[in-house]
N, C-alpha and C positions, 0 to 999 in steps of 0.2 A: 504493500500500500504506500502511496505517496502522501506525505504530509505537506500541505500548502499553507504558507503564512496567510492569515486573514488580514487583509489590508482594506483601506477605504475604497480601493478600486473594485473590490468584490462585494461591497455592501451598499445597498440603495435605501434611501428613506431616512437615514440618520444624519443629524447635524454634526455629531462628534463620536469618536470611539475613544473611551477612556481606558487607559492601561491599568489593570488591576493585578492583584496577586495571582489570579488564576488565568486571566486572558484579557479580553476586551469587552467593555460594557457600552453598548450603543446608547446614546442620548439623543433625544429629539429636541432638546434646547441646548444651546452652547453654554459653556462654563460661566461666561460673564453674565448671562441671563439667569442661570440658576443661583448665582451669588446675590442676586437682587431680591430674592424672596425665600424666606425660611419655612414656608408652608410645607408640611410633610405630605399633604395630599398631592400638591404639585410635584414634589420630588419623586413620589411613587409613580405618578401618571406619566411624567416625561421620560422616565427610565423604562417604562413598559413599552416594548418596541412595536407598537401598532404601525403597520405599513412597512416595517423594516424587513429586508430580505437579502439573502445572499443571491447574487446573480452570476451564474457560471456558464461558460461554454465548454463542453467536454465530450469525450467519447466514453467516459467512465460507465461501468455497469454497477458499481458499488460506490455509495457516498456515505460516509460516517461523519457526524458532527458531535463533538464533545461540548457540552454546555453545563453551566451551573445555574439552574433556575432558582428563583426565589418565589416560593409559594406562600399564599396568604390564607390564614385561617382566622375566621371571625367567631369568637366564642358566643354561642347562643344563636348563630345564624346557620342555615343549611350549609353543608360542606360544598366547597367550590371544586369543580372538576379540574384535572390537570390541564395545563395549557396545551394547545395543539400546534404542531408544526405542519404546514402545508407544503408538499412538494409539487411544483408545477413544471411540466415538461413542454416546451414550446407553447407556453401560455395556457396549458390545460392542466387541471388538477389530476395528478397521477397517483398520489399516495398521501397518507397522513400518519403521524406518529406523535407520541407524547414522551416526555422525559420524566422518569421516576427519580427519586432522591432530590438532592439540592437543599437549599436553605429554606427555613420556614419562619415566617413572622406571624405570631399569634396576637390578636388584638381582642380585648374584652370590650365590647361595645357599650356596656353599662358603666364600666369604671374608667375606660380609656387606657388601662394597663397594656403595655406592649412587651412581648417576650420574643427574642430572636434566637433561633436555634440553627447551628451550622450543620450542613449535610454534604454528601459526596457529589462529585461531578458525575453527570449522566451522559449516556451516548444514545443518539437517535440514528437509526440505520435505515437506508433506503436502497433497494435494488432497482436498476434501470435497464431498459432495453439497450442493445448495442447501437452504435452509430452516433454521428455528431448531432448534438442537440443543445438547446439552451435550457438551463435548469435554474429554477428559483426555489429557494427554501425560505418560506415566509415564517418568521419567528412568532411565537405566541403573542397575540396582541394585548393580553391581560396578565402577563407573567414576566417580571424582570428576568432577563436572560443574558448571562455572560458567555461570550464565545471563547471557547478554550482551544479547540483544535479541529481542523478539517482534513479528512483523509479520503482519498479516492484511489481507484485502481488504474487511473489514467490521468495525464496532466489536465489542469484546468486553467482557463483564462477568464478575464472579465467578459461577460456577455454584453452584446450591444444593447442600447436602450430599446424598450418594447415599442416606443413610438418616438416621434420627433418633437413632442411637446411635453413639458413638465407641468403637472397640476398640483398646486400648493393649496391645501385645505386646512382650515382651523375650525374647531368646534368643541363640543362638550363630550361627555362620556358616550353619548349616542354616536358621535363621529369617531370616537376612540374605538368603539366596537363592543360596548357592554352588551352581553347576552347574544352576540353573534356566534354562529356555530364554529367558526375558525377564522384565522387571520385574513385569508383571501376572500372571506364571505362577509366582512363588514360592509356596510353600505358604501363607504367611499371606495373600497377595493372593487366591489362589483361595478360601480359606475366607471372607475378608471379602466377596467377591462373592456367595458362597452365602448368607451371613448378612445381606446388605443393610446393611452397616455401613461407617462411615468408619474406615479403618485408619491407625493411627500405629504404624509398625514400628520398634522399637528392637532388632531383631536386629543384633548387633554381632559381626562375624567375629572369632573368637579372644578375645572380650572379655566373655563372659557369666560374670563372675567374682564376682558378689554385691558389686560395688563400691557403697559407700554413696552416692556421687554419682549413680549410675544410679538407685538407689532414690529419692533425693530428687527427681531429675528426674521420675520417674514419679509421685511423690506430688503434684508441683505441676502435672502435666499434666491438663487436663480429660478425663475418661473415664467411660464408662458400663459398660464391661467391661474387665477386665484379666486377662492371662495372663502367666506367667513360666515359661520352659522352662529348667530348671536341670540341669547335670551334666557334659556332655561337655567343656566348656572347663576345668572344675575338675580333671578327670582328666588331659586331655592337656597341661595346663600344670603339673601336679603342684604345685598352689598351696597346697592345704590338706590337713590331716589330719582324721580323723573327729572328733577332739575339738573342732576349730574349726568344722567344717562345720555342725553343728546350730545353735550360737548365731548363726552368720553368716546362716543361713536365717531364723531367728527375727527377727533384727535387720532383715533386708531386708523381711520381711512386716510387721513392726511399723511400719516407715517408710511403706510403702504404705498401711497402715490409718490413719495420721495424716491423710492427705489424702483417703482414700477409705474411710471407715469401713464403709460398707454395700454397696459395689459388688461384684457377683459377681467373685470372684477365683479363677482356676484355676491350680493349680500342676501343671506337666507335667514328668514325668521323661524321661530320655534315650530316644531310639529305640534299636533294636537295632544294635549295632556290635561285631562279633566281636573286633576287636583289643583292645578295652578292656573287654569284659564282665567278665573276671576278671583282667586284667593292668593294673596301674597305669601311670600315665605316668612320665616325660614322653613325649609323642608326638614323632616326628621324621620328617623326610623319609627315604624309602627311596632312597638315592643309587644303589644298584645298579639299581633300576627306572628311575630318571631317566637313567642312562647309556644305557639302552635306549630312551629317548624316552617313558617312561610316568611319570606323576605318581602316586606312591603314598606312603602314610603307614604308620608302624609304631609299635607300643608298645615302649618300651625298659625298662619297669619289670620288677620281679620279683614274680610272684604271691605268693610267700612273705611279701612285705612288707605284705600286707593285715593281718596280725596286729599290725603296728606302727602301724596306723591309716591306711595309704595307701588312697586312694579308688579304687574301680572303679565301673563303671556299675551293677553288681548291688548293690553296697553303697549307692550313692546312691539307687537306687530304693527299697530297703528303708527307708532312713532318711527319705526324703521322705514315703513313705506313712505312716510312724509319726508324723512331726511334724505332717502335715496332719490326721491323725485326732485327735491330741491337741488341736490348736488348734480344730478344727471343733466340739468339744464346747461352745465358747463363741462360735463364729463360724459362724452358719448359712449364710453366703454364701461360705465357703471350700470349695473342691473340689479333688480330685486326679484326674489322668489319667495312667495309665501310658503312657509314650511308645511302648511296643511295640504299643499299639492303633493307632498311626499307621503304624508300620513295625516289623514283628517278624521273627522267625526265618524264617517261611514266606515273607515278602516278600523277605528277603535271598536265599533260594533262587531266587526268580523274577527279582528285579531286584537283583543284587549292587551294593554300593557301589563305583563304578568306581575310586576311589582309596583304598578301605578305610575312608573316613571320611564322605564327603558323598554324599547321594542324587543320582541323575541327574534329568533333566527330567521323565520319566514318573513317577518316584516323588514328586517335588514335587507334581504334580497329584493323585496318589493320596492323599498325606498331607493336602493341603488339603481334598479332598473328604471324607475321613474325619473330620478335625477339624470341618469344617462340620456334618457330620451329628451327631457326638457332642456338640459344644459348643452349637450353636445350636438343638438340640432338647432339650438338657439344661440345664446351669448357665447358659448364655447365652440361653436361650429368652426371647422377648419377654414381659415381665411376670413372668419367673421369678426 
């Protein structure tokens, strides 16, 4: 077997590869951005490699990848399944695997106590058909993964890009891929495959908060297409009031335009989510449901507080539509998409949100297919 050094040329979708005691840890935010926020939720989310994949061209019939996963256990919540590695050959899903072992972080949701346990390196093994092919190994979107070693039975080189355009997307845990079946089945990954583009996914669970460092990261990232999905985290974190929301959106978009003045830029409002349509945050775990073995979220705000400037999804959609229309008068490449076109009230009746907040696996695929159709035949159309 041939051991190949894992370098940035073989990794797509990461901003940085941090050298660790075991290997390389992909990050989706650069070190300077991470240094500007001490939030542990953000630290976890950006290190979970949603959209990050190894991209190889090879004649190998065997591929082995040693990794050190970090698995999360929430005391009192249903157990989380192991992360999934997707193997794509010439753009098609060919196999899947999971890595046993690794580190474990145990969090008690009632007390906030955190315990970290060290574990061994794991190996995922894939068999391939003979012949020259482009191989992608998509890392688990919801599991921090250190890359330790890559072995094959034939030489590998960096695969060419899947398409000639790069799509840079930012959003919440829904864009991150929460409850998607696997990393290539998150809604952004599904849409990217439909559009024939290279995906850089800055979906950050619980952390789509109009942070300036995220805007600057996107400003400095090469991209041909950009989308930002804004809203749900601002409501369920109860972070901003209406007075601050508008200027924060303007500032975020201004920063993107500093680095990408003419790139098609699509602002996407929240999908339908009944608990927060007219009820402000903060959001919280439903501990009564958890005691029965079900993970559920609930809104704890008071609808009457909307008059004091508290945000709801309906308020955010109206404000985003207004702001984008205002800016589009002088920015022909700025566009707006109502998130309910991806998942609306009728979809909720057919595919309810299992935890009242996140779409299930089937809905991820539906959202990706709808975004692919709406965006890549619309504002993201080639030459458009």
